[in-house]
Biopython code that builds the backbone (N, CA, C, O; Angstrom):
import numpy as np
from Bio.PDB.StructureBuilder import StructureBuilder

atoms = [
    (1, "MET", "N", (1.122, -0.805, 0.110)),
    (1, "MET", "CA", (0.089, 0.187, -0.146)),
    (1, "MET", "C", (1.414, 1.060, 0.007)),
    (1, "MET", "O", (2.524, 0.803, 0.472)),
    (2, "LEU", "N", (0.755, 2.390, -0.671)),
    (2, "LEU", "CA", (1.682, 2.865, -1.047)),
    (2, "LEU", "C", (0.900, 4.271, -0.353)),
    (2, "LEU", "O", (-0.194, 4.643, -0.777)),
    (3, "GLU", "N", (1.606, 4.966, 0.741)),
    (3, "GLU", "CA", (1.671, 6.293, 1.538)),
    (3, "GLU", "C", (1.696, 7.563, 1.104)),
    (3, "GLU", "O", (2.845, 7.798, 0.729)),
    (4, "ARG", "N", (1.153, 8.294, 0.998)),
    (4, "ARG", "CA", (1.608, 9.847, 0.721)),
    (4, "ARG", "C", (1.349, 10.987, 1.984)),
    (4, "ARG", "O", (0.261, 11.240, 2.502)),
    (5, "LEU", "N", (2.210, 11.381, 2.201)),
    (5, "LEU", "CA", (1.895, 13.164, 3.316)),
    (5, "LEU", "C", (1.350, 13.825, 2.227)),
    (5, "LEU", "O", (1.829, 13.554, 1.126)),
    (6, "VAL", "N", (0.365, 14.710, 2.304)),
    (6, "VAL", "CA", (-0.550, 15.275, 1.651)),
    (6, "VAL", "C", (0.013, 16.613, 2.245)),
    (6, "VAL", "O", (0.305, 17.417, 1.360)),
    (7, "LEU", "N", (0.202, 16.978, 3.314)),
    (7, "LEU", "CA", (0.072, 17.985, 4.202)),
    (7, "LEU", "C", (0.608, 18.065, 5.565)),
    (7, "LEU", "O", (-0.020, 17.380, 6.372)),
    (8, "LYS", "N", (1.499, 18.652, 5.983)),
    (8, "LYS", "CA", (1.753, 18.783, 7.671)),
    (8, "LYS", "C", (1.396, 20.405, 8.117)),
    (8, "LYS", "O", (1.369, 21.387, 7.375)),
    (9, "HIS", "N", (1.214, 20.356, 9.135)),
    (9, "HIS", "CA", (1.171, 21.723, 9.442)),
    (9, "HIS", "C", (0.397, 21.781, 11.372)),
    (9, "HIS", "O", (-0.759, 21.770, 11.795)),
    (10, "GLU", "N", (1.702, 21.839, 12.021)),
    (10, "GLU", "CA", (1.697, 21.771, 13.335)),
    (10, "GLU", "C", (1.792, 20.350, 13.545)),
    (10, "GLU", "O", (2.625, 19.653, 12.966)),
    (11, "ASN", "N", (1.048, 19.968, 14.269)),
    (11, "ASN", "CA", (0.948, 18.603, 14.993)),
    (11, "ASN", "C", (0.069, 17.355, 13.843)),
    (11, "ASN", "O", (0.010, 16.130, 13.954)),
    (12, "ILE", "N", (-0.442, 18.142, 12.925)),
    (12, "ILE", "CA", (-1.592, 17.401, 11.980)),
    (12, "ILE", "C", (-0.550, 16.604, 11.039)),
    (12, "ILE", "O", (0.611, 17.009, 11.094)),
    (13, "LYS", "N", (-0.816, 15.566, 10.220)),
    (13, "LYS", "CA", (-0.518, 15.102, 9.134)),
    (13, "LYS", "C", (-1.467, 14.470, 8.275)),
    (13, "LYS", "O", (-1.875, 13.319, 8.433)),
    (14, "ILE", "N", (-1.725, 15.060, 7.584)),
    (14, "ILE", "CA", (-2.858, 14.882, 6.920)),
    (14, "ILE", "C", (-2.058, 13.323, 5.691)),
    (14, "ILE", "O", (-0.860, 13.441, 5.431)),
    (15, "LYS", "N", (-2.725, 12.214, 5.166)),
    (15, "LYS", "CA", (-2.341, 11.365, 4.495)),
    (15, "LYS", "C", (-3.007, 10.575, 3.750)),
    (15, "LYS", "O", (-3.945, 10.056, 4.356)),
    (16, "MET", "N", (-2.899, 10.247, 2.600)),
    (16, "MET", "CA", (-3.960, 9.237, 1.978)),
    (16, "MET", "C", (-3.107, 8.239, 1.416)),
    (16, "MET", "O", (-1.909, 8.473, 1.261)),
    (17, "TYR", "N", (-3.649, 7.086, 1.079)),
    (17, "TYR", "CA", (-3.010, 5.758, 0.420)),
    (17, "TYR", "C", (-3.365, 5.624, -0.823)),
    (17, "TYR", "O", (-3.990, 6.387, -1.559)),
    (18, "GLN", "N", (-2.715, 4.124, -1.079)),
    (18, "GLN", "CA", (-3.083, 4.221, -2.483)),
    (18, "GLN", "C", (-4.446, 2.715, -2.210)),
    (18, "GLN", "O", (-3.970, 1.580, -2.225)),
    (19, "GLU", "N", (-5.599, 2.820, -2.047)),
    (19, "GLU", "CA", (-6.636, 2.077, -1.120)),
    (19, "GLU", "C", (-7.285, 1.488, -2.187)),
    (19, "GLU", "O", (-8.507, 1.615, -2.121)),
    (20, "LYS", "N", (-6.841, 0.838, -3.225)),
    (20, "LYS", "CA", (-7.711, 0.596, -4.729)),
    (20, "LYS", "C", (-9.376, -0.006, -4.210)),
    (20, "LYS", "O", (-10.370, 0.143, -4.921)),
    (21, "GLN", "N", (-9.397, -0.678, -2.871)),
    (21, "GLN", "CA", (-10.434, -1.269, -2.258)),
    (21, "GLN", "C", (-11.509, -0.519, -1.712)),
    (21, "GLN", "O", (-12.535, -0.935, -1.174)),
    (22, "HIS", "N", (-11.080, 0.807, -1.954)),
    (22, "HIS", "CA", (-11.912, 1.465, -0.608)),
    (22, "HIS", "C", (-12.891, 2.627, -2.219)),
    (22, "HIS", "O", (-12.155, 3.162, -3.047)),
    (23, "ALA", "N", (-14.161, 2.760, -2.321)),
    (23, "ALA", "CA", (-14.464, 3.049, -3.214)),
    (23, "ALA", "C", (-15.071, 4.760, -2.782)),
    (23, "ALA", "O", (-15.491, 5.603, -3.575)),
    (24, "ARG", "N", (-14.977, 4.842, -1.721)),
    (24, "ARG", "CA", (-15.112, 6.251, -1.085)),
    (24, "ARG", "C", (-13.959, 7.474, -0.772)),
    (24, "ARG", "O", (-13.528, 7.420, 0.380)),
    (25, "ALA", "N", (-13.573, 8.221, -1.349)),
    (25, "ALA", "CA", (-12.481, 9.221, -1.616)),
    (25, "ALA", "C", (-12.304, 9.779, -0.182)),
    (25, "ALA", "O", (-13.145, 10.634, 0.094)),
    (26, "HIS", "N", (-11.535, 9.538, 0.663)),
    (26, "HIS", "CA", (-11.026, 10.091, 1.984)),
    (26, "HIS", "C", (-9.428, 9.898, 1.797)),
    (26, "HIS", "O", (-8.713, 9.531, 0.864)),
    (27, "PHE", "N", (-9.169, 10.409, 3.401)),
    (27, "PHE", "CA", (-7.991, 11.268, 3.379)),
    (27, "PHE", "C", (-7.930, 10.997, 5.401)),
    (27, "PHE", "O", (-8.866, 11.106, 6.193)),
    (28, "HIS", "N", (-6.311, 10.594, 5.713)),
    (28, "HIS", "CA", (-6.275, 10.147, 6.830)),
    (28, "HIS", "C", (-5.443, 11.359, 7.825)),
    (28, "HIS", "O", (-4.525, 12.048, 7.381)),
    (29, "VAL", "N", (-6.030, 11.463, 9.409)),
    (29, "VAL", "CA", (-5.129, 12.599, 10.087)),
    (29, "VAL", "C", (-4.395, 12.001, 11.308)),
    (29, "VAL", "O", (-4.846, 11.378, 12.270)),
    (30, "ASP", "N", (-2.917, 12.431, 10.941)),
    (30, "ASP", "CA", (-2.217, 11.656, 12.006)),
    (30, "ASP", "C", (-2.409, 12.932, 13.159)),
    (30, "ASP", "O", (-2.118, 14.018, 12.657)),
    (31, "TYR", "N", (-2.775, 13.002, 14.389)),
    (31, "TYR", "CA", (-2.235, 13.946, 15.598)),
    (31, "TYR", "C", (-1.111, 13.563, 16.513)),
    (31, "TYR", "O", (-1.057, 12.517, 17.160)),
    (32, "GLY", "N", (-0.054, 14.700, 16.494)),
    (32, "GLY", "CA", (0.760, 14.206, 17.074)),
    (32, "GLY", "C", (1.597, 13.350, 16.666)),
    (32, "GLY", "O", (2.146, 13.478, 15.571)),
    (33, "LYS", "N", (1.951, 11.834, 17.880)),
    (33, "LYS", "CA", (2.887, 10.675, 17.631)),
    (33, "LYS", "C", (1.868, 9.767, 17.373)),
    (33, "LYS", "O", (2.110, 8.573, 17.193)),
    (34, "ASN", "N", (0.423, 10.368, 17.328)),
    (34, "ASN", "CA", (-0.972, 9.338, 17.185)),
    (34, "ASN", "C", (-1.126, 8.913, 15.592)),
    (34, "ASN", "O", (-1.044, 9.885, 14.841)),
    (35, "ASN", "N", (-1.341, 7.600, 14.921)),
    (35, "ASN", "CA", (-1.661, 7.385, 13.615)),
    (35, "ASN", "C", (-2.735, 7.477, 13.497)),
    (35, "ASN", "O", (-3.344, 7.394, 14.564)),
    (36, "HIS", "N", (-3.518, 7.672, 12.354)),
    (36, "HIS", "CA", (-4.967, 7.471, 11.947)),
    (36, "HIS", "C", (-5.712, 7.661, 12.989)),
    (36, "HIS", "O", (-6.239, 6.728, 13.595)),
    (37, "VAL", "N", (-5.867, 9.200, 13.392)),
    (37, "VAL", "CA", (-6.617, 9.359, 15.010)),
    (37, "VAL", "C", (-8.324, 9.750, 14.129)),
    (37, "VAL", "O", (-9.342, 9.612, 14.805)),
    (38, "ALA", "N", (-8.429, 10.164, 12.813)),
    (38, "ALA", "CA", (-9.829, 10.154, 12.188)),
    (38, "ALA", "C", (-9.425, 10.283, 10.662)),
    (38, "ALA", "O", (-8.424, 10.754, 10.121)),
    (39, "THR", "N", (-10.624, 9.664, 10.148)),
    (39, "THR", "CA", (-10.704, 9.796, 8.720)),
    (39, "THR", "C", (-11.380, 10.749, 7.875)),
    (39, "THR", "O", (-12.315, 10.997, 8.637)),
    (40, "TYR", "N", (-11.535, 11.269, 7.139)),
    (40, "TYR", "CA", (-12.498, 12.481, 6.637)),
    (40, "TYR", "C", (-12.732, 12.117, 5.359)),
    (40, "TYR", "O", (-11.875, 11.529, 4.700)),
    (41, "ALA", "N", (-13.889, 12.424, 4.897)),
    (41, "ALA", "CA", (-14.482, 12.175, 3.382)),
    (41, "ALA", "C", (-14.199, 13.405, 2.283)),
    (41, "ALA", "O", (-14.402, 14.606, 2.459)),
    (42, "ILE", "N", (-14.019, 13.180, 1.881)),
    (42, "ILE", "CA", (-13.005, 14.122, 0.488)),
    (42, "ILE", "C", (-14.654, 15.101, -0.262)),
    (42, "ILE", "O", (-14.746, 16.286, -0.584)),
    (43, "ASP", "N", (-15.286, 14.436, -0.292)),
    (43, "ASP", "CA", (-16.704, 15.214, -1.159)),
    (43, "ASP", "C", (-17.690, 16.012, -0.368)),
    (43, "ASP", "O", (-18.456, 16.930, -0.663)),
    (44, "THR", "N", (-17.324, 15.131, 1.129)),
    (44, "THR", "CA", (-17.972, 16.166, 1.960)),
    (44, "THR", "C", (-17.535, 17.423, 3.081)),
    (44, "THR", "O", (-18.171, 18.411, 3.450)),
    (45, "GLY", "N", (-16.314, 16.978, 3.402)),
    (45, "GLY", "CA", (-15.474, 17.271, 4.145)),
    (45, "GLY", "C", (-15.728, 16.482, 5.961)),
    (45, "GLY", "O", (-15.228, 16.817, 7.035)),
    (46, "GLU", "N", (-16.150, 16.002, 5.814)),
    (46, "GLU", "CA", (-17.220, 15.091, 6.765)),
    (46, "GLU", "C", (-16.129, 14.219, 7.731)),
    (46, "GLU", "O", (-15.724, 13.212, 7.151)),
    (47, "ARG", "N", (-15.591, 14.408, 9.057)),
    (47, "ARG", "CA", (-15.142, 13.148, 9.818)),
    (47, "ARG", "C", (-16.314, 11.823, 9.630)),
    (47, "ARG", "O", (-17.488, 11.822, 9.999)),
    (48, "ILE", "N", (-15.577, 10.774, 8.956)),
    (48, "ILE", "CA", (-16.352, 9.551, 9.147)),
    (48, "ILE", "C", (-15.740, 8.548, 9.787)),
    (48, "ILE", "O", (-16.183, 7.410, 9.638)),
    (49, "GLU", "N", (-14.901, 8.722, 10.403)),
    (49, "GLU", "CA", (-14.667, 7.925, 11.899)),
    (49, "GLU", "C", (-13.147, 8.394, 12.337)),
    (49, "GLU", "O", (-12.197, 8.694, 11.614)),
    (50, "GLY", "N", (-13.264, 8.346, 13.981)),
    (50, "GLY", "CA", (-11.960, 8.682, 14.547)),
    (50, "GLY", "C", (-12.800, 9.649, 15.102)),
    (50, "GLY", "O", (-13.989, 9.832, 14.845)),
    (51, "THR", "N", (-11.753, 10.529, 16.244)),
    (51, "THR", "CA", (-11.914, 11.937, 16.725)),
    (51, "THR", "C", (-10.662, 12.551, 16.871)),
    (51, "THR", "O", (-9.564, 12.030, 17.070)),
    (52, "LEU", "N", (-11.073, 14.105, 16.705)),
    (52, "LEU", "CA", (-9.712, 14.952, 16.738)),
    (52, "LEU", "C", (-10.769, 16.013, 17.467)),
    (52, "LEU", "O", (-11.988, 16.160, 17.382)),
    (53, "ASP", "N", (-9.563, 16.781, 18.338)),
    (53, "ASP", "CA", (-10.246, 18.036, 18.790)),
    (53, "ASP", "C", (-10.785, 19.004, 17.830)),
    (53, "ASP", "O", (-10.309, 19.560, 16.840)),
    (54, "ARG", "N", (-12.263, 19.046, 18.600)),
    (54, "ARG", "CA", (-13.027, 19.998, 18.066)),
    (54, "ARG", "C", (-12.036, 21.533, 17.048)),
    (54, "ARG", "O", (-12.112, 21.850, 15.861)),
    (55, "LYS", "N", (-11.429, 21.971, 17.888)),
    (55, "LYS", "CA", (-11.130, 23.273, 16.798)),
    (55, "LYS", "C", (-9.997, 22.565, 15.860)),
    (55, "LYS", "O", (-9.448, 23.379, 15.117)),
    (56, "TYR", "N", (-9.534, 21.238, 15.736)),
    (56, "TYR", "CA", (-8.663, 20.937, 14.608)),
    (56, "TYR", "C", (-10.229, 20.161, 13.732)),
    (56, "TYR", "O", (-10.500, 20.353, 12.547)),
    (57, "ASP", "N", (-10.785, 19.579, 14.385)),
    (57, "ASP", "CA", (-11.765, 18.986, 13.294)),
    (57, "ASP", "C", (-12.499, 20.108, 12.128)),
    (57, "ASP", "O", (-12.850, 19.954, 10.958)),
    (58, "LYS", "N", (-12.522, 20.845, 12.715)),
    (58, "LYS", "CA", (-13.033, 22.291, 12.295)),
    (58, "LYS", "C", (-12.440, 22.810, 11.280)),
    (58, "LYS", "O", (-12.920, 23.208, 10.219)),
    (59, "SER", "N", (-10.951, 22.783, 11.792)),
    (59, "SER", "CA", (-10.230, 23.321, 10.726)),
    (59, "SER", "C", (-9.609, 22.299, 9.031)),
    (59, "SER", "O", (-9.370, 22.510, 7.842)),
    (60, "VAL", "N", (-9.612, 21.283, 9.952)),
    (60, "VAL", "CA", (-9.797, 19.999, 8.675)),
    (60, "VAL", "C", (-10.518, 20.211, 7.851)),
    (60, "VAL", "O", (-10.088, 20.630, 6.777)),
    (61, "SER", "N", (-12.008, 19.979, 8.075)),
    (61, "SER", "CA", (-13.174, 19.979, 7.257)),
    (61, "SER", "C", (-12.892, 21.626, 6.680)),
    (61, "SER", "O", (-13.382, 21.772, 5.560)),
    (62, "ALA", "N", (-12.254, 22.789, 7.180)),
    (62, "ALA", "CA", (-12.817, 23.747, 6.181)),
    (62, "ALA", "C", (-11.289, 23.683, 5.320)),
    (62, "ALA", "O", (-11.160, 24.343, 4.289)),
    (63, "TRP", "N", (-10.431, 23.030, 5.726)),
    (63, "TRP", "CA", (-9.278, 22.890, 4.734)),
    (63, "TRP", "C", (-9.492, 22.049, 3.286)),
    (63, "TRP", "O", (-9.180, 22.334, 2.130)),
    (64, "ALA", "N", (-10.210, 20.811, 3.916)),
    (64, "ALA", "CA", (-10.776, 19.844, 2.992)),
    (64, "ALA", "C", (-11.850, 20.384, 1.965)),
    (64, "ALA", "O", (-11.707, 20.080, 0.781)),
    (65, "ALA", "N", (-12.856, 21.124, 2.331)),
    (65, "ALA", "CA", (-13.899, 22.006, 1.472)),
    (65, "ALA", "C", (-13.069, 22.782, 0.370)),
    (65, "ALA", "O", (-13.155, 22.662, -0.852)),
    (66, "ALA", "N", (-12.360, 23.491, 1.005)),
    (66, "ALA", "CA", (-11.378, 24.634, 0.446)),
    (66, "ALA", "C", (-10.483, 23.831, -0.851)),
    (66, "ALA", "O", (-10.422, 24.440, -1.919)),
    (67, "ASN", "N", (-9.805, 22.484, -0.743)),
    (67, "ASN", "CA", (-9.253, 21.887, -1.605)),
    (67, "ASN", "C", (-9.641, 20.834, -1.901)),
    (67, "ASN", "O", (-8.841, 19.931, -2.145)),
    (68, "ARG", "N", (-11.187, 20.622, -1.975)),
    (68, "ARG", "CA", (-12.001, 19.160, -2.928)),
    (68, "ARG", "C", (-11.294, 18.697, -3.880)),
    (68, "ARG", "O", (-10.726, 17.606, -3.944)),
    (69, "GLU", "N", (-11.344, 19.872, -4.928)),
    (69, "GLU", "CA", (-10.885, 19.911, -6.134)),
    (69, "GLU", "C", (-9.422, 18.797, -6.548)),
    (69, "GLU", "O", (-9.239, 17.725, -7.125)),
    (70, "ASN", "N", (-8.633, 19.820, -5.858)),
    (70, "ASN", "CA", (-7.478, 18.589, -6.122)),
    (70, "ASN", "C", (-7.521, 17.810, -4.976)),
    (70, "ASN", "O", (-7.216, 16.716, -5.451)),
    (71, "LEU", "N", (-7.712, 17.605, -3.643)),
    (71, "LEU", "CA", (-8.004, 16.874, -3.212)),
    (71, "LEU", "C", (-8.068, 15.419, -3.772)),
    (71, "LEU", "O", (-7.386, 14.407, -3.608)),
    (72, "MET", "N", (-9.221, 15.753, -4.533)),
    (72, "MET", "CA", (-10.035, 14.565, -5.473)),
    (72, "MET", "C", (-9.080, 13.742, -6.591)),
    (72, "MET", "O", (-8.908, 12.537, -6.775)),
    (73, "ALA", "N", (-8.530, 14.956, -7.263)),
    (73, "ALA", "CA", (-7.530, 15.145, -8.171)),
    (73, "ALA", "C", (-6.216, 13.973, -7.515)),
    (73, "ALA", "O", (-5.654, 13.114, -8.194)),
    (74, "VAL", "N", (-5.952, 14.274, -5.945)),
    (74, "VAL", "CA", (-4.852, 13.659, -5.444)),
    (74, "VAL", "C", (-4.958, 12.058, -5.612)),
    (74, "VAL", "O", (-4.271, 11.263, -6.253)),
    (75, "TRP", "N", (-6.361, 11.859, -4.584)),
    (75, "TRP", "CA", (-7.320, 10.323, -4.815)),
    (75, "TRP", "C", (-7.193, 9.707, -6.055)),
    (75, "TRP", "O", (-6.745, 8.572, -6.218)),
    (76, "ARG", "N", (-7.700, 10.667, -7.177)),
    (76, "ARG", "CA", (-7.581, 9.945, -8.269)),
    (76, "ARG", "C", (-6.300, 8.813, -8.840)),
    (76, "ARG", "O", (-6.190, 7.682, -9.314)),
    (77, "ALA", "N", (-5.332, 10.176, -8.358)),
    (77, "ALA", "CA", (-3.797, 9.981, -8.918)),
    (77, "ALA", "C", (-3.462, 8.564, -8.609)),
    (77, "ALA", "O", (-3.390, 7.604, -9.376)),
    (78, "LEU", "N", (-3.221, 8.653, -6.966)),
    (78, "LEU", "CA", (-3.099, 7.305, -6.180)),
    (78, "LEU", "C", (-4.001, 6.156, -6.967)),
    (78, "LEU", "O", (-3.607, 5.212, -7.652)),
    (79, "GLN", "N", (-4.801, 6.400, -6.766)),
    (79, "GLN", "CA", (-5.627, 4.994, -7.325)),
    (79, "GLN", "C", (-5.181, 4.677, -8.550)),
    (79, "GLN", "O", (-4.854, 3.496, -8.657)),
    (80, "SER", "N", (-5.058, 5.350, -9.524)),
    (80, "SER", "CA", (-4.250, 4.871, -10.721)),
    (80, "SER", "C", (-3.237, 4.933, -11.208)),
    (80, "SER", "O", (-2.829, 4.858, -12.367)),
    (81, "GLY", "N", (-2.612, 5.143, -9.838)),
    (81, "GLY", "CA", (-0.693, 4.509, -10.235)),
    (81, "GLY", "C", (-0.394, 5.982, -11.102)),
    (81, "GLY", "O", (0.430, 5.577, -11.923)),
    (82, "THR", "N", (-0.530, 7.007, -11.305)),
    (82, "THR", "CA", (-0.313, 8.378, -11.775)),
    (82, "THR", "C", (0.051, 9.174, -10.867)),
    (82, "THR", "O", (-0.418, 9.129, -9.730)),
    (83, "PRO", "N", (0.962, 10.036, -11.259)),
    (83, "PRO", "CA", (2.155, 11.031, -10.507)),
    (83, "PRO", "C", (0.819, 11.612, -9.859)),
    (83, "PRO", "O", (-0.242, 11.626, -10.482)),
    (84, "GLU", "N", (0.946, 12.049, -8.666)),
    (84, "GLU", "CA", (-0.192, 12.848, -7.668)),
    (84, "GLU", "C", (0.818, 14.088, -6.963)),
    (84, "GLU", "O", (0.496, 14.780, -5.997)),
    (85, "SER", "N", (1.900, 14.150, -7.596)),
    (85, "SER", "CA", (2.459, 15.501, -7.269)),
    (85, "SER", "C", (2.257, 16.375, -7.194)),
    (85, "SER", "O", (2.164, 16.925, -6.097)),
    (86, "PRO", "N", (2.039, 17.119, -8.580)),
    (86, "PRO", "CA", (1.627, 18.238, -8.845)),
    (86, "PRO", "C", (0.385, 18.897, -8.031)),
    (86, "PRO", "O", (0.453, 20.000, -7.489)),
    (87, "PHE", "N", (-0.762, 18.053, -8.027)),
    (87, "PHE", "CA", (-2.111, 18.020, -7.335)),
    (87, "PHE", "C", (-1.669, 18.342, -5.625)),
    (87, "PHE", "O", (-2.343, 19.156, -4.994)),
    (88, "ILE", "N", (-0.668, 17.736, -5.067)),
    (88, "ILE", "CA", (-0.531, 17.880, -4.034)),
    (88, "ILE", "C", (0.067, 19.675, -3.661)),
    (88, "ILE", "O", (-0.355, 20.474, -2.825)),
    (89, "GLN", "N", (1.024, 19.785, -4.529)),
    (89, "GLN", "CA", (1.358, 21.206, -4.957)),
    (89, "GLN", "C", (0.674, 22.164, -4.446)),
    (89, "GLN", "O", (0.940, 23.046, -3.629)),
    (90, "SER", "N", (-0.611, 21.764, -5.264)),
    (90, "SER", "CA", (-1.394, 22.924, -5.591)),
    (90, "SER", "C", (-2.247, 23.053, -4.529)),
    (90, "SER", "O", (-3.176, 23.822, -4.778)),
    (91, "LEU", "N", (-2.268, 22.409, -3.054)),
    (91, "LEU", "CA", (-3.174, 22.501, -1.949)),
    (91, "LEU", "C", (-2.336, 23.560, -1.415)),
    (91, "LEU", "O", (-1.122, 23.754, -1.478)),
    (92, "SER", "N", (-3.597, 24.397, -0.697)),
    (92, "SER", "CA", (-3.401, 25.474, 0.112)),
    (92, "SER", "C", (-3.137, 25.101, 1.230)),
    (92, "SER", "O", (-3.373, 23.920, 1.484)),
    (93, "ALA", "N", (-2.659, 25.814, 2.100)),
    (93, "ALA", "CA", (-2.184, 25.210, 3.745)),
    (93, "ALA", "C", (-3.082, 25.676, 4.374)),
    (93, "ALA", "O", (-3.919, 26.457, 3.921)),
    (94, "MET", "N", (-3.007, 25.108, 5.910)),
    (94, "MET", "CA", (-4.265, 25.011, 6.495)),
    (94, "MET", "C", (-4.024, 26.424, 7.715)),
    (94, "MET", "O", (-4.927, 26.729, 8.493)),
]
sb = StructureBuilder()
sb.init_structure("model")
sb.init_model(0)
sb.init_chain("A")
sb.init_seg("    ")
for serial, (resi, resn, name, xyz) in enumerate(atoms, 1):
    if name == "N":
        sb.init_residue(resn, " ", resi, " ")
    sb.init_atom(name, np.array(xyz, "f"), 0.0, 1.0, " ", f" {name:<3s}", serial, name[0])
structure = sb.get_structure()
């Protein structure tokens, strides 16, 4: 399984994986030293799994909404095995 760091902001890391068996586009959030504390759907920006402090939860959801198009492009590239780095570079900071 291929892992890509999409964004690092303070103690938050946003990652995506090449997960061909997953139908819904999503990303994972690591917080501090804890991996996969939450998972967010790209299409809605909602947290679909896990927990994250409310202030970070709102920031991650807002960031996902602002970057939805590029996040979907990263997801599609990872799933198809094509280069995703141009799309990652296009993401705005949190």
